[in-house]
C-alpha positions in Angstrom: 136.4 64.8 91.3 135.9 66.3 87.8 133.7 69.3 87.3 130.7 68.7 85.1 130.4 70.8 82.0 127.2 72.9 81.7 125.8 74.5 78.6 124.6 78.1 78.5 121.0 77.6 77.4 120.4 81.2 76.2 123.7 81.4 74.2 123.0 78.1 72.5 119.4 79.1 71.8 120.4 82.5 70.3 123.1 80.9 68.2 120.8 78.3 66.8 118.1 81.0 66.1 120.6 83.3 64.3 122.1 80.4 62.3 118.6 79.2 61.2 117.5 82.7 60.3 120.6 83.3 58.1 120.2 79.9 56.4 116.5 80.7 55.6 117.5 84.1 54.3 120.2 82.6 52.0 117.8 79.8 50.9 115.1 82.3 50.1 117.5 84.6 48.1 118.8 81.5 46.3 115.3 80.5 45.5 114.6 83.8 43.8 117.8 83.6 41.9 117.1 80.1 40.6 119.5 78.3 42.9 118.6 75.4 45.3 115.0 75.5 44.1 114.3 71.9 45.1 115.7 72.5 48.6 113.7 75.8 48.9 110.5 74.1 47.8 111.1 71.3 50.3 111.7 73.9 53.1 108.5 75.7 52.1 106.7 72.4 52.6 108.2 72.0 56.1 107.7 75.6 57.3 104.3 77.1 57.2 105.2 80.7 56.5 108.3 80.4 54.2 107.8 81.4 50.6 109.6 83.1 47.7 108.4 86.6 48.4 110.1 89.1 50.7 107.4 88.6 53.3 107.7 84.9 53.0 111.4 84.9 53.5 111.2 87.2 56.6 108.3 85.1 58.0 110.3 81.9 57.4 113.3 83.5 59.1 111.2 84.4 62.2 109.6 80.9 62.3 112.9 79.1 61.9 114.6 81.3 64.5 111.8 80.7 67.0 111.7 77.0 66.5 115.5 76.6 66.6 115.7 78.7 69.8 113.1 76.5 71.5 114.8 73.3 70.3 118.3 74.3 71.3 117.3 75.8 74.6 115.4 72.7 75.5 118.3 70.5 74.5 120.7 72.5 76.6 118.3 72.6 79.6 117.9 68.8 79.4 121.6 68.3 79.0 122.3 70.4 82.1 119.8 68.4 84.1 121.7 65.2 83.2 125.2 66.5 83.6 
């Protein structure tokens, strides 16, 4: 009988959170430099705390990291229940 593959919930959650925070940081810096402005404006519409200021970028990073951690952890937990 084949072993079922299980996901590490915490590792997947931390990875998703870190990736989301880095992407928000790069998007915020690009917004201030004049690159990807339409994408940054769209992201600021989706995320409550994200903005062009330093505080807005940091708050957007925290928000994106938190939401991504919750989503990835929940996905891995649900996957492990089915596997």
